[in-house]
N, C-alpha and C positions, 0 to 999 in steps of 0.2 A: 388345184395343184398344191397351192401353198397350205392349205388345210391338211391335206394328205401328208405333206412332208412334216408338219407339226406334230401330227399323231404318231407317225413313224419315229420321229425323234424323241417324242416322250416315252414311247414304248421301248426304245433302245436305252434311253436314259435309265429308265427302270430296271432293265436287264443289267446295264452297266453297274447300277447301284447294288443289285444283289451280288452280282460277281465280285465287285470290290470289297463287299462286307466279308467275304470269305476268307480273306487274309488274316484278320484279326481273330476269326473263329478258329482257323487252323492254328495260329500261334497259341491260342488257348488251350485247345486240345492237345498240342505239342507239350505245353508246360505241365498239363495234367500227367500225361504218359512219361514225361521226364522225371516228375516226382515219383511216380511209381517205379521206375527203373532204378532210381537212387535208392529207394526203400529196400527193394529186392536185393541190389548189390550189397547194402549194407548188412542185411540179414545173412547173406552167404559168407561175407568176410568176417563178420562177428562169430558166426558158427566155426569157422576155420580158426580163427584166433582163439576162441575158447579150447579147441582141440590141441592147438599148438601149446598153449600155457599149461594144459593137463599133461602135456609131455615134456614139460620143462623147456619149451622153445618159445621165442618171441615170433610174432607175425612174420618178420623179415627172415629170421633165421629159419623158420620152417619152410618158407618158399624157397630160400637158398639151398636147403637140404634136399627138397624135392627135385629142384632144377638140376642139381648136380648128380642125381641118382643114375646108375648106369642103366637101369630099367627105363626103356624109351617112353612107356606109358606113364610111369611115375613122373619122369621128367617133364612130359608134356602137361601133367597136371599142375606141376610148379609153375610153368610157363603160363598156363591158363590163369591161375590164381594171382600171378603178377599182373597179368593183363587186367583182371576184375579190379585189383587195387589201384591201377593207373587210371582206368577208365572211370571208376567212382570219383577220383580226385577231380578228372576233367569235367565230369558231369556236375559235380558239386559247384565248381567254379563258375561253369556255364549257367546254372540256376541262379547263383548269387548274382552274376551279371545281369541276368534277365530281370530279377526282381528289383534291382535298383535302376534299371533303364526306364525311360518314359514309354508311354504307350505304343508310339510308332517305332520307337528303337528297338522294342522286343522283337518285332517282326524282322528287322534287319539283322539283329543278332541271331536269330533263328536261322535265317537264310545263310548268313555268312559263317556262323560257328556252330551250327545245329549238328547233332549228333545224327549220323546217317541212318542207323539202325532204328532210331526212335522215329525219325522223320518218316521213313519207309512204312513203319507200323502205323503212324497216324493216318498217312496217305491211304493205307489199305482199308482202314476202318472208318475213315473220315465221314462224318454226317453233317451235311450243311445246315447251317442255321444263320438266323439274323441276330447277330450280338446287339444288345441294346446298351453297351457300354459306350462311352464317348468315343473311343477309338473306332468302334463299329459304326457308329452314326456317321462320323466324319468320313470314314472309308466309303460308306455307302452314297453319301452326299457327293464326295469327290468322283466316284464312278459315275453317278447320274449325270453330274455336270459335264463331265469329260465325254460321255458319248451323246448326250442331248445336245450340248453345245457344239460339238464336232459335226454332228449330223446337220444341224442348221447352218453352220459355216459352209460345209460342203455343198448343201442344197443352194445356198445363196451364191457361192462361186460358180456353180453350174449354171444357175439362172442368169448370172451376170453375162456369162459367156453366150448364151442364147439372145439375150437382149441387146447385144452390141449393135450400134447402128451400122447398117451395111452401106458402103459407099456405093452410089449409084452413078453411072456415067451421065454426064450432061451433054445436051446436044448442042 
């Protein structure tokens, strides 16, 4: 029985290592998609700013002009552009914080402050992989040890319950 428990524990440890390694991989794919989102928002805002300047407006004054327009459609376009500018600012600050953070801190930053739309897109298109970065290897090792060790501890505890001496009645 002991041999079977060790084999099962080893198999669970391997599964734990693979699952735990996906945190850093998800964070890496999130950073890539975050960069793409920032690039696209910059293009949209740059194009809008160029149109505003061609009309003798600044970015801010053009947004204000659109938002204060009586036409509901035009007003909504101004609100949408304002939201794009604000989101770009947030995403750039978030990416900057992630780039300065240590390997495991990036995962925490993504979970705590991550952009919901970007995270959902990453989740939808996520492709599992085994990262060979320090962060990925350490996460894999931690997942292995947690499940392998946990299984061995649990099996040892259960075994000790079965092996407890039973008190027999003396004649």
